[in-house]
VEXVO-129965 format. One record per residue (C-alpha): residue number from 1; residue in one letter; x, z, y. Coordinates in Angstrom, 3 decimals. Layout:
// VEXVO-129965
NUM,A,X,Z,Y
...
This chain:
// VEXVO-129965
1,X,106.284,74.821,126.534
2,X,106.750,75.752,122.919
3,X,107.760,79.018,121.191
4,X,110.399,79.199,118.478
5,X,111.834,82.070,116.462
6,X,115.331,83.149,117.478
7,X,118.172,83.063,114.987
8,X,121.382,85.118,114.813
9,X,123.390,82.063,115.870
10,X,121.759,81.729,119.275
11,X,124.698,83.369,121.075
12,X,124.702,80.768,123.815
13,X,120.971,80.791,124.545
14,X,120.634,81.292,128.320
15,X,118.253,84.027,129.401
16,X,116.544,83.718,132.748
17,X,115.135,86.828,134.395
18,X,112.605,86.170,137.142
19,X,111.645,88.843,139.656
20,X,108.546,88.675,141.876
21,X,110.719,88.245,144.980
22,X,112.431,85.163,143.625
23,X,109.271,83.571,142.261
24,X,106.398,84.466,144.519
25,X,103.960,82.297,142.924
26,X,125.319,112.808,113.702
27,X,134.097,119.321,95.429
28,X,132.424,121.455,97.512
29,X,133.385,124.922,96.334
30,X,130.654,126.941,94.701
31,X,129.960,130.494,95.697
32,X,129.699,131.702,92.094
33,X,131.359,134.799,90.601
34,X,134.492,134.071,88.631
35,X,133.111,135.201,85.288
36,X,133.293,131.953,83.345
37,X,135.977,131.699,80.661
38,X,138.862,129.375,81.312
39,X,138.189,126.016,79.613
40,X,140.233,125.309,76.536
41,X,142.895,122.555,76.633
42,X,140.677,120.396,74.445
43,X,138.119,119.963,77.233
44,X,138.171,116.603,78.892
45,X,138.609,116.442,82.667
46,X,135.077,115.103,83.054
47,X,133.697,118.358,81.565
48,X,135.233,120.418,84.343
49,X,134.022,120.847,87.911
50,X,135.933,118.518,90.236
51,X,136.798,121.198,92.786
52,X,137.799,123.971,90.334
53,X,139.745,121.988,87.738
54,X,143.102,122.497,89.474
55,X,142.460,126.254,89.816
56,X,141.665,126.553,86.103
57,X,144.767,124.593,85.156
58,X,146.979,126.892,87.242
59,X,145.409,130.007,85.724
60,X,145.936,128.685,82.202
61,X,149.572,127.864,82.862
62,X,150.148,131.348,84.357
63,X,148.857,133.106,81.241
64,X,150.891,130.735,79.127
65,X,154.083,131.794,80.849
66,X,153.296,135.441,80.132
67,X,152.706,134.789,76.426
68,X,155.780,132.604,76.037
69,X,158.146,134.790,78.040
70,X,161.695,134.177,76.919
71,X,160.804,130.875,75.251
72,X,161.327,127.395,76.590
73,X,157.869,126.081,77.578
74,X,156.873,122.676,76.230
75,X,156.273,119.784,78.607
76,X,152.545,119.023,78.509
77,X,150.657,115.967,79.736
78,X,147.061,116.741,80.654
79,X,144.538,114.999,78.447
80,X,146.971,114.377,75.579
81,X,148.826,116.341,72.948
82,X,151.750,118.603,73.820
83,X,155.095,116.891,74.014
84,X,158.352,118.815,73.670
85,X,161.947,117.863,74.179
86,X,163.110,119.521,70.921
87,X,162.615,116.577,68.538
88,X,165.577,116.316,66.087
89,X,168.014,113.632,67.314
90,X,169.971,111.366,65.035
91,X,173.182,112.392,66.775
92,X,174.042,114.932,69.446
93,X,174.890,112.490,72.228
94,X,172.031,110.147,71.413
95,X,169.636,113.090,71.211
96,X,170.702,114.356,74.620
97,X,170.181,110.939,76.189
98,X,166.812,110.519,74.497
99,X,165.762,114.023,75.542
100,X,166.643,113.336,79.175
101,X,164.829,110.020,79.106
102,X,161.772,111.614,77.504
103,X,161.668,114.364,80.119
104,X,162.012,111.865,82.970
105,X,159.261,109.669,81.529
106,X,157.020,112.684,81.004
107,X,157.558,113.866,84.573
108,X,156.734,110.418,85.921
109,X,153.629,110.273,83.732
110,X,152.552,113.733,84.926
111,X,152.908,112.721,88.561
112,X,150.898,109.559,87.961
113,X,148.199,111.504,86.078
114,X,147.939,113.990,88.935
115,X,147.492,111.171,91.457
116,X,144.857,109.510,89.286
117,X,143.002,112.766,88.695
118,X,142.958,113.585,92.415
119,X,141.577,110.172,93.331
120,X,139.010,110.222,90.534
121,X,137.840,113.831,90.689
122,X,135.207,113.330,93.376
123,X,133.459,110.619,91.381
124,X,133.279,112.592,88.121
125,X,130.585,114.871,89.458
126,X,128.381,111.900,90.367
127,X,126.639,110.044,87.611
128,X,126.089,106.274,87.788
129,X,122.415,106.900,88.389
130,X,123.238,108.977,91.436
131,X,125.429,106.207,92.832
132,X,122.795,103.531,92.206
133,X,120.105,103.918,94.827
134,X,117.840,101.493,92.972
135,X,117.240,104.166,90.337
136,X,114.702,106.662,91.586
137,X,115.523,110.228,90.680
138,X,113.197,113.176,91.226
139,X,114.200,115.902,93.634
140,X,116.420,118.441,91.923
141,X,116.228,120.921,94.824
142,X,112.881,121.729,96.382
143,X,114.090,123.477,99.537
144,X,117.206,124.873,101.196
145,X,117.700,128.157,103.018
146,X,119.841,127.329,106.032
147,X,120.260,130.086,108.593
148,X,116.813,131.190,109.709
149,X,115.188,127.992,108.408
150,X,113.628,127.172,105.077
151,X,113.660,123.372,104.929
152,X,111.817,121.306,102.368
153,X,113.964,118.506,100.936
154,X,113.052,114.839,100.689
155,X,115.354,113.255,98.091
156,X,117.689,113.911,95.182
157,X,121.248,115.094,95.845
158,X,124.017,115.285,93.186
159,X,124.751,118.997,93.347
160,X,126.452,120.453,90.216
161,X,124.447,119.863,87.059
162,X,124.775,123.527,86.064
163,X,122.172,124.308,88.727
164,X,119.643,122.531,86.556
165,X,117.310,119.602,87.067
166,X,114.976,121.590,89.281
167,X,115.995,124.361,91.638
168,X,113.435,125.974,93.898
169,X,115.849,127.170,96.577
170,X,119.479,126.463,97.429
171,X,121.245,128.794,99.859
172,X,123.674,127.117,102.283
173,X,126.056,128.879,104.657
174,X,125.366,127.629,108.181
175,X,129.037,128.044,109.104
176,X,131.019,126.330,106.321
177,X,128.109,124.595,104.466
178,X,129.093,126.080,101.093
179,X,126.184,126.583,98.738
180,X,124.883,128.858,95.983
181,X,121.596,129.225,94.067
182,X,121.468,133.003,94.695
183,X,120.763,134.784,97.965
184,X,122.909,137.847,97.149
185,X,125.916,135.578,96.629
186,X,125.349,134.012,100.038
187,X,125.168,137.454,101.666
188,X,128.415,138.459,99.972
189,X,130.029,135.206,101.089
190,X,129.052,135.689,104.729
191,X,130.875,139.026,104.788
192,X,134.141,137.147,104.261
193,X,133.397,133.728,105.813
194,X,135.584,133.408,108.890
195,X,134.304,130.056,110.118
196,X,132.145,130.185,113.228
197,X,132.304,126.534,114.222
198,X,133.009,123.170,112.565
199,X,136.626,122.137,112.031
200,X,138.220,119.462,114.185
201,X,138.304,119.109,117.957
202,X,135.589,119.019,120.610
203,X,135.185,115.557,122.145
204,X,131.936,116.147,124.032
205,X,130.356,119.202,125.634
206,X,127.248,119.384,127.787
207,X,125.430,122.665,128.419
208,X,124.885,124.226,124.968
209,X,125.638,120.984,123.085
210,X,129.008,120.169,121.528
211,X,130.278,117.319,119.367
212,X,133.266,117.845,117.056
213,X,135.406,115.041,115.646
214,X,136.338,115.897,112.039
215,X,138.767,113.939,109.858
216,X,137.478,113.566,106.301
217,X,141.001,113.692,104.873
218,X,142.081,116.836,106.721
219,X,138.830,118.747,106.098
220,X,137.707,117.274,102.807
221,X,135.724,120.230,101.452
222,X,133.658,120.695,104.606
223,X,132.796,116.988,104.741
224,X,131.868,116.904,101.045
225,X,129.491,119.835,101.553
226,X,128.045,118.018,104.561
227,X,127.416,114.816,102.596
228,X,125.712,116.676,99.748
229,X,123.351,118.411,102.159
230,X,122.594,115.248,104.130
231,X,121.687,113.375,100.907
232,X,118.706,115.718,100.596
233,X,117.220,113.919,103.633
234,X,118.608,110.377,103.235
235,X,117.331,107.952,100.625
236,X,120.022,105.266,100.757
237,X,123.146,107.435,101.046
238,X,125.618,106.812,98.185
239,X,128.820,108.482,99.428
240,X,129.198,112.140,98.504
241,X,132.800,113.002,97.641
242,X,135.085,110.147,98.777
243,X,135.254,111.216,102.406
244,X,138.941,110.598,103.170
245,X,138.304,107.195,104.763
246,X,135.670,108.455,107.212
247,X,135.524,110.323,110.493
248,X,132.608,112.692,111.055
249,X,131.086,113.582,114.416
250,X,129.350,116.952,114.133
251,X,126.647,117.881,116.652
252,X,126.181,121.621,117.233
253,X,124.057,123.980,119.294
254,X,125.793,126.969,120.823
255,X,124.297,130.345,119.889
256,X,126.293,133.144,121.531
257,X,129.711,132.864,119.862
258,X,128.534,130.462,117.143
259,X,128.313,126.663,117.075
260,X,125.559,125.876,114.580
261,X,125.345,122.472,112.899
262,X,122.231,120.436,113.729
263,X,123.252,116.840,112.876
264,X,126.058,114.329,112.551
265,X,127.065,110.725,112.183
266,X,130.004,109.256,110.290
267,X,131.988,106.055,110.647
268,X,134.737,104.338,108.718
269,X,138.236,104.782,110.079
270,X,138.894,101.104,109.437
271,X,135.924,98.729,109.394
272,X,136.546,94.998,109.124
273,X,132.932,94.359,110.187
274,X,133.233,96.569,113.298
275,X,130.620,99.011,112.043
276,X,130.424,101.880,114.513
277,X,128.222,104.077,112.337
278,X,127.919,104.536,108.574
279,X,125.435,107.388,108.305
280,X,123.386,109.513,110.701
281,X,121.263,112.585,110.010
282,X,119.540,115.267,112.071
283,X,118.165,118.342,110.323
284,X,114.330,118.214,110.256
285,X,113.828,121.372,112.399
286,X,116.003,119.809,115.136
287,X,114.391,116.376,115.184
288,X,112.412,115.089,118.184
289,X,114.879,116.765,120.547
290,X,116.730,113.565,121.429
291,X,119.755,114.446,119.285
292,X,119.589,111.246,117.256
293,X,119.523,109.186,120.461
294,X,122.519,111.144,121.780
295,X,124.598,110.407,118.665
296,X,123.662,106.712,118.748
297,X,124.695,106.480,122.395
298,X,127.973,108.246,121.543
299,X,128.748,105.780,118.745
300,X,128.333,102.830,121.122
301,X,130.345,104.502,123.874
302,X,133.248,105.022,121.448
303,X,133.019,101.346,120.435
304,X,133.165,100.271,124.080
305,X,136.315,102.335,124.584
306,X,137.822,100.638,121.541
307,X,136.937,97.247,122.987
308,X,134.692,96.110,120.119
309,X,131.046,95.093,119.758
310,X,129.712,97.525,117.184
311,X,126.694,97.723,114.929
312,X,125.465,100.271,112.361
313,X,125.721,99.653,108.648
314,X,122.598,98.282,107.038
315,X,120.149,99.112,105.606
316,X,118.995,101.809,107.972
317,X,116.673,104.597,106.955
318,X,113.156,104.598,108.380
319,X,114.002,107.218,110.985
320,X,117.348,105.579,111.693
321,X,115.765,102.173,112.281
322,X,113.213,103.733,114.608
323,X,115.931,105.437,116.630
324,X,118.026,102.279,116.903
325,X,115.043,100.153,117.939
326,X,114.314,102.601,120.716
327,X,117.936,102.633,121.927
328,X,118.412,98.861,121.719
329,X,115.110,98.172,123.456
330,X,115.724,100.639,126.285
331,X,119.276,99.392,126.851
332,X,118.293,95.718,126.920
333,X,115.266,96.067,129.202
334,X,117.271,98.284,131.581
335,X,119.937,95.595,131.815
336,X,117.431,92.763,132.252
337,X,115.375,94.728,134.759
338,X,118.366,95.083,137.073
339,X,119.515,91.472,136.667
340,X,118.359,88.275,138.329
341,X,119.504,84.842,137.281
342,X,120.731,83.404,133.999
343,X,122.863,84.829,131.204
344,X,123.463,83.931,127.578
345,X,122.790,86.107,124.550
346,X,126.540,86.517,124.161
347,X,126.913,87.711,127.753
348,X,124.040,90.145,127.275
349,X,125.754,91.432,124.125
350,X,129.082,91.919,125.903
351,X,127.450,93.751,128.788
352,X,125.474,96.175,126.616
353,X,127.868,96.504,123.655
354,X,125.066,95.560,121.234
355,X,125.763,92.968,118.541
356,X,124.135,89.533,119.157
357,X,122.132,89.818,115.929
358,X,120.695,93.133,117.114
359,X,120.028,91.683,120.577
360,X,117.966,88.817,119.160
361,X,116.049,90.988,116.692
362,X,115.230,93.517,119.424
363,X,114.074,90.896,121.930
364,X,111.850,89.485,119.193
365,X,110.483,92.971,118.468
366,X,109.760,93.409,122.183
367,X,108.022,89.999,122.254
368,X,110.333,88.799,125.036
369,X,111.527,85.552,123.460
370,X,109.630,82.665,125.052
371,X,111.426,79.351,124.726
372,X,111.381,76.563,127.299
373,X,112.222,73.101,126.072
374,X,113.417,70.889,128.925
375,X,113.504,67.911,126.571
376,X,110.354,66.768,124.732
377,X,110.565,67.739,121.058
378,X,110.958,65.060,118.393
379,X,107.886,63.913,116.553
380,X,106.934,66.051,113.590
381,X,104.263,65.994,110.924
382,X,103.930,69.801,111.025
383,X,101.027,71.413,112.771
384,X,101.706,73.114,116.081
385,X,101.403,76.600,114.569
386,X,103.807,75.806,111.714
387,X,106.219,74.010,114.017
388,X,106.498,77.028,116.304
389,X,107.811,79.061,113.387
390,X,110.751,76.683,112.952
391,X,114.042,77.354,114.778
392,X,114.801,74.947,117.630
393,X,116.984,71.936,116.779
394,X,120.692,72.574,117.258
395,X,121.006,69.604,119.620
396,X,118.102,70.717,121.790
397,X,118.825,72.603,124.999
398,X,116.770,75.794,124.839
399,X,116.149,78.353,127.561
400,X,114.509,81.761,127.412
401,X,112.468,82.929,130.377
402,X,111.824,86.661,130.746
403,X,109.676,87.735,133.675
404,X,109.461,91.182,135.205
405,X,105.873,91.726,134.106
406,X,106.897,90.939,130.516
407,X,109.578,93.653,130.722
408,X,107.109,96.208,132.087
409,X,104.613,95.388,129.354
410,X,107.316,95.886,126.697
411,X,108.283,99.272,128.169
412,X,104.682,100.478,128.177
413,X,103.738,99.040,124.795
414,X,106.740,100.498,122.910
415,X,107.027,103.644,125.058
416,X,110.705,103.081,125.744
417,X,112.669,105.934,127.298
418,X,115.081,104.425,129.796
419,X,116.974,107.640,130.598
420,X,120.173,108.301,128.643
421,X,120.869,111.493,126.718
422,X,124.658,111.088,126.920
423,X,126.883,111.582,129.952
424,X,129.887,109.295,129.308
425,X,132.038,111.104,131.881
426,X,132.041,114.233,129.688
427,X,133.549,112.468,126.658
428,X,137.133,113.517,125.890
429,X,138.216,110.669,123.636
430,X,140.647,109.452,122.475
């Protein structure tokens, strides 16, 4: 009997489970007073805040109409010089045709510029260094005031640069997730904030727990605020503003008439790699309550209902990897513990909904991969210890034997929790 390391291609490796009986031997708007002067037309779009640029442009055009009352306003293209349709034509008919063509071209150019500016606005507020996770940036916000909690932050988050490179406290509304550096502005905002729960629809409810499904395109501002706050606690997160292609699942705790945010996970609407989770975060005060496990179970249950074998995007954060290891291990040992006979890695993957790569890596982590070689191995010049590190030959029939005592040892050693946090019968999806 010889031990080999499993590879991600071992989908057809049969797994034998022996029981004693059978072998009895989960851009934002700023809450700032409107006291800043309207930017002059010479400012470039990149110098303006991404979520207030359209408001400033409308205000400027409104004052312009008042000043030029009774005059024909010029047709202006943003980011370039003013263009008018009053250029002297060579002849009347030719001038009219040219004027109409110019106006049509200008209108088309304006529409195209508006589309480009809308698609590019979210990225203007994020510098290349903020998008590149390989560049370490110091924390720009030391702590956030969120409801009754004061939470120390862990990482940098690309909040507006006007807040400065170092802000001691950032105040965040627990209802709409809007933010401000001043507590009196937050108090004034709460007097008018009408939101008492996340947007979207409830897809899961159990006791005081609810999960909302939120479309990033329909509720863009809320999701942008959410991503900025979550970046304070996630090292590898790079998406902050481009949220239209994602669906967010918001976990809340019910407090009287309020549903307060405690965590979330997001997933791509269309993933060619069948990723069932892109990002997951639980607020530090709410960790160790099983909420991360609940969201992971929900992501896999949604994948099962879609008929796909899902897997989270890599790399995972330290806490994320720990949560997934616990879920994968508990799910696999529960399945093996109630099974007797033989099954392949692929069959085990289909039964649990866990990707074959994750199945093999988890069984290795649990120290449950023990290979049997029914055929004597070919001669090799490697030592026995070095040879055991090599994958088995492709032509060699390999079996994996997992005994009940091995499963029990894995459960005790890794302290796996076999009970589920999620009740699939309470899910209202799709």
